[in-house]
ZAMARGU-4260 file (C-alpha; in steps of 0.2 Angstrom, whole numbers, plus 5000, padded with zeros to 4 digits):
<rodrens>
0) 5482/5331/5194 | 5472/5318/5203 | 5456/5329/5201 | 5459/5331/5183 | 5460/5312/5179
5) 5444/5309/5190 | 5452/5301/5205 | 5445/5315/5217 | 5429/5324/5217 | 5426/5342/5219
10) 5421/5341/5237 | 5436/5330/5242 | 5442/5332/5260 | 5460/5334/5266 | 5459/5316/5273
15) 5458/5309/5255 | 5475/5316/5251 | 5490/5312/5261 | 5509/5313/5259 | 5523/5301/5265
20) 5527/5314/5278 | 5509/5312/5285 | 5511/5293/5286 | 5528/5294/5294 | 5520/5306/5307
25) 5507/5294/5312 | 5493/5305/5305 | 5485/5291/5295 | 5475/5278/5305 | 5468/5268/5290
30) 5478/5268/5274 | 5464/5260/5264 | 5453/5276/5268 | 5465/5287/5258 | 5462/5291/5239
35) 5478/5299/5234 | 5496/5296/5241 | 5510/5308/5236 | 5529/5308/5239 | 5529/5291/5248
40) 5545/5280/5251 | 5547/5262/5246 | 5542/5256/5264 | 5526/5266/5264 | 5521/5260/5247
45) 5524/5242/5253 | 5513/5246/5269 | 5499/5253/5257 | 5499/5237/5247 | 5499/5226/5263
50) 5485/5236/5271 | 5473/5233/5256 | 5478/5215/5255 | 5474/5213/5274 | 5456/5219/5270
55) 5454/5205/5257 | 5457/5216/5242 | 5466/5211/5226 | 5480/5224/5223 | 5489/5230/5208
60) 5504/5241/5208 | 5511/5251/5194 | 5529/5258/5194 | 5544/5261/5184 | 5558/5265/5197
65) 5569/5255/5209 | 5559/5262/5224 | 5544/5253/5217 | 5552/5236/5217 | 5546/5230/5234
70) 5528/5235/5231 | 5528/5228/5214 | 5534/5211/5220 | 5522/5211/5235 | 5506/5216/5226
75) 5495/5203/5218 | 5499/5210/5201 | 5514/5221/5198 | 5514/5231/5182 | 5530/5239/5176
80) 5533/5251/5163 | 5543/5243/5149 | 5550/5259/5140 | 5555/5270/5153 | 5555/5258/5168
85) 5571/5252/5176 | 5577/5234/5175 | 5573/5232/5194 | 5555/5236/5191 | 5553/5225/5176
90) 5561/5210/5185 | 5550/5213/5200 | 5533/5215/5191 | 5522/5201/5184 | 5517/5211/5169
95) 5527/5224/5158 | 5519/5237/5148 | 5529/5239/5132 | 5520/5254/5127 | 5519/5262/5145
100) 5501/5266/5142 | 5490/5263/5157 | 5475/5260/5146 | 5483/5244/5140 | 5480/5238/5158
105) 5462/5240/5155 | 5462/5230/5139 | 5473/5216/5147 | 5460/5214/5162 | 5446/5213/5149
110) 5455/5200/5139 | 5459/5190/5155 | 5441/5190/5160 | 5436/5185/5143 | 5448/5170/5143
115) 5443/5165/5161 | 5424/5166/5157 | 5427/5155/5141 | 5436/5142/5151 | 5422/5142/5164
120) 5409/5140/5150 | 5418/5126/5142 | 5420/5117/5159 | 5402/5119/5162 | 5397/5113/5145
125) 5409/5098/5144 | 5406/5092/5162 | 5387/5094/5160 | 5387/5084/5144 | 5398/5071/5151
130) 5388/5069/5167 | 5372/5068/5156 | 5379/5054/5146 | 5384/5044/5161 | 5367/5047/5169
135) 5358/5041/5153 | 5369/5025/5152 | 5365/5022/5171 | 5347/5026/5171 | 5342/5019/5154
140) 5342/5001/5160 | 5332/5005/5175 | 5318/5012/5165 | 5317/4998/5152 | 5331/5004/5139
145) 5343/4990/5140 | 5357/4998/5129 | 5354/5016/5128 | 5369/5020/5117 | 5382/5010/5108
150) 5400/5014/5110 | 5402/5021/5093 | 5387/5033/5096 | 5395/5039/5112 | 5412/5042/5104
155) 5404/5052/5090 | 5394/5063/5102 | 5410/5067/5111 | 5420/5070/5095 | 5407/5082/5089
160) 5403/5091/5105 | 5420/5093/5112 | 5429/5095/5095 | 5422/5108/5084 | 5411/5117/5096
165) 5423/5116/5110 | 5436/5125/5100 | 5424/5138/5094 | 5419/5142/5112 | 5437/5148/5115
170) 5434/5162/5103 | 5419/5169/5112 | 5419/5188/5114 | 5419/5197/5131 | 5403/5196/5140
175) 5393/5212/5142 | 5397/5220/5159 | 5412/5210/5162 | 5422/5225/5167 | 5409/5231/5179
180) 5411/5215/5190 | 5423/5216/5205 | 5438/5205/5206 | 5434/5187/5210 | 5441/5181/5227
185) 5458/5175/5226 | 5453/5158/5233 | 5438/5155/5223 | 5438/5139/5213 | 5436/5140/5194
190) 5419/5131/5196 | 5414/5141/5211 | 5401/5156/5211 | 5387/5144/5206 | 5395/5135/5192
195) 5393/5118/5200 | 5375/5121/5203 | 5373/5126/5185 | 5382/5111/5179 | 5372/5099/5189
200) 5355/5108/5183 | 5360/5107/5165 | 5365/5088/5166 | 5349/5084/5175 | 5338/5093/5162
205) 5348/5086/5147 | 5347/5068/5155 | 5328/5069/5158 | 5323/5077/5141 | 5334/5064/5132
210) 5327/5049/5141 | 5309/5056/5139 | 5312/5057/5120 | 5318/5039/5120 | 5304/5032/5130
215) 5291/5042/5119 | 5300/5035/5103 | 5299/5017/5110 | 5281/5019/5115 | 5277/5024/5097
220) 5287/5009/5090 | 5301/5021/5083 | 5320/5017/5083 | 5322/5024/5101 | 5341/5022/5101
225) 5343/5033/5086 | 5331/5046/5094 | 5341/5046/5110 | 5357/5048/5100 | 5351/5063/5091
230) 5342/5070/5107 | 5358/5069/5117 | 5368/5078/5104 | 5355/5091/5100 | 5353/5095/5119
235) 5372/5097/5121 | 5373/5109/5106 | 5358/5118/5113 | 5368/5120/5129 | 5383/5128/5119
240) 5372/5142/5112 | 5363/5144/5129 | 5380/5148/5138 | 5384/5162/5126 | 5385/5179/5134
245) 5376/5186/5119 | 5366/5174/5109 | 5365/5183/5092 | 5382/5192/5092 | 5391/5191/5076
250) 5408/5193/5084 | 5411/5174/5084 | 5402/5166/5069 | 5413/5151/5070 | 5403/5145/5085
255) 5386/5144/5076 | 5395/5137/5061 | 5402/5123/5072 | 5385/5119/5079 | 5378/5118/5062
260) 5392/5107/5056 | 5391/5096/5071 | 5372/5094/5068 | 5375/5089/5050 | 5388/5077/5054
265) 5377/5069/5067 | 5363/5067/5054 | 5376/5059/5042 | 5381/5047/5055 | 5363/5042/5057
</rodrens>
């Protein structure tokens, strides 16, 4: 059965398949080196989960019986069968499959990664934009721009960038290759894995480009405050599009429409 579903290759050795009796007899030194377990008791299932967790792995356990309860509870993610599963298994699990289809687990993981990625994108986008606005207000007077932005302009920028476009980012489709990534470390911060560095880089680029536009406008005797207002909003809208997993995808047309609407509302305010 394991070979039919692709868990085992044709040249599988006997060490890749063990039974509960083999574990009880002390014939298995490393439980994480085994591919398939058969006829194991509740304590052995718990030991298998603990062995993988001790290696830093994120564990998931599926089950439907009373004997699966301890391992379902101990695993990072316990998945019980909702149709044929016992009440004990359902209560011990974190997730319950109402259709008892393991393929639903794959869809759930994909959806979870999509939501997590979109939250990260929004945090990078929002924090980078907010940091850029603060830097513009602090650095402007130092380079000869006494009042970079008025209060109404700042509020309008925040409303347009965090309103329509922020909501639209939540509907972004799953990124290409999302299911090929290994599970993230359990202790990793949501802004870990380079997100902080990316955030600061974007904030720096947005700040520098907007201040440069304002200085150029002032040198040409143009309304530099209005130029700075438009440049800051346009830069943040550009960041939104740059953070997309697929720039030209048609799966979330609400985002480009939100960007266009924000741009038109900015022009109307000007």
